C-alpha positions in Angstrom: 10.8 -12.9 4.1 10.6 -16.6 5.1 12.3 -15.9 8.4 9.8 -13.1 9.1 6.9 -15.4 8.4 8.4 -18.1 10.6 8.7 -15.6 13.5 5.2 -14.5 13.0 3.9 -18.0 13.1 5.8 -18.7 16.3 4.2 -15.6 17.8 0.8 -16.8 16.6 1.4 -20.2 18.3 2.4 -18.5 21.5 -0.7 -16.4 21.5 -2.9 -19.4 20.8 -1.3 -21.5 23.5 -1.1 -18.7 26.1 -4.1 -16.3 25.9 -2.7 -14.1 28.7 -0.2 -12.4 26.3 2.1 -9.9 27.9 0.9 -6.3 27.5 4.3 -5.2 26.2 4.0 -7.7 23.3 0.6 -6.4 22.4 1.8 -2.8 22.5 4.8 -3.7 20.4 2.6 -5.4 17.7 0.4 -2.3 17.7 3.4 0.0 17.2 4.7 -2.2 14.4 1.4 -2.2 12.6 1.1 1.6 13.0 4.7 2.1 11.7 3.9 0.1 8.6 0.6 2.1 8.1 2.5 5.3 8.4 5.1 4.2 5.9 2.4 3.3 3.4 0.5 6.5 4.0 3.7 8.4 3.2 4.1 6.4 0.0 0.4 7.1 -0.9 0.9 10.8 -0.4 4.0 10.7 -2.7 2.0 8.7 -5.3 -0.9 11.2 -5.0 1.4 14.2 -5.6 2.9 12.6 -8.7 -0.6 11.6 -10.0 -1.9 15.2 -9.4 1.1 16.5 -11.4 0.1 14.3 -14.4 -3.6 15.1 -14.1 -2.8 18.8 -14.1 -0.2 18.5 -16.9 -2.4 16.4 -19.2 -5.7 17.9 -18.2 -7.4 14.5 -17.6 -8.3 12.7 -14.4 -6.7 9.4 -13.6 -9.8 7.2 -14.0 -10.4 8.5 -17.5 -6.7 8.3 -18.3 -6.4 4.7 -17.1 -9.5 3.7 -19.1 -8.0 5.2 -22.3 -4.5 3.9 -21.5 -5.8 0.3 -21.0 -7.7 0.6 -24.3 -4.5 1.6 -26.1 -5.8 5.2 -26.8 -3.1 7.1 -25.0 0.1 5.9 -26.7 3.2 4.6 -25.0 4.9 7.8 -23.7 7.1 7.2 -20.6 4.8 9.5 -18.6 1.8 7.4 -19.4 3.5 4.2 -18.5 4.8 5.7 -15.2 1.3 7.2 -14.5 -0.4 3.8 -14.9 2.3 2.1 -12.8 2.0 4.8 -10.1 -1.8 4.3 -10.0 -1.3 0.6 -9.5 1.3 1.1 -6.7 -1.0 3.5 -5.0 -3.9 1.0 -5.1 -1.7 -1.8 -3.8 -0.5 0.4 -0.9 -4.1 1.3 0.0 -4.9 -2.4 -0.1 -2.0 -3.2 2.2 -3.3 -0.6 4.7 -6.7 -2.2 4.7 -5.1 -5.5 5.4 -3.1 -4.1 8.3 -6.2 -2.4 9.7 -8.1 -5.7 9.4 -10.7 -4.2 7.1 
């Protein structure tokens, strides 16, 4: 990861020092961002499918489940732990997309 950050910092310096950045570089960066967004959207779709399964199976929506789970009212079944973790991973993936979109 440190190598990736170093490379990004070098690219940032290049763009700062040379405002007339090559069009190919800009297109490449756009494609890289879109690739990451697509990967995250796929993960979110997978998370959503699993969340829907639990909501249908336990007849409770995720917001109410999470409220009860965090209050210790749901118990410690493996499904509940995985459900809570999946909700967290989905939220993080959505946050990452916002970051990539610059929102």
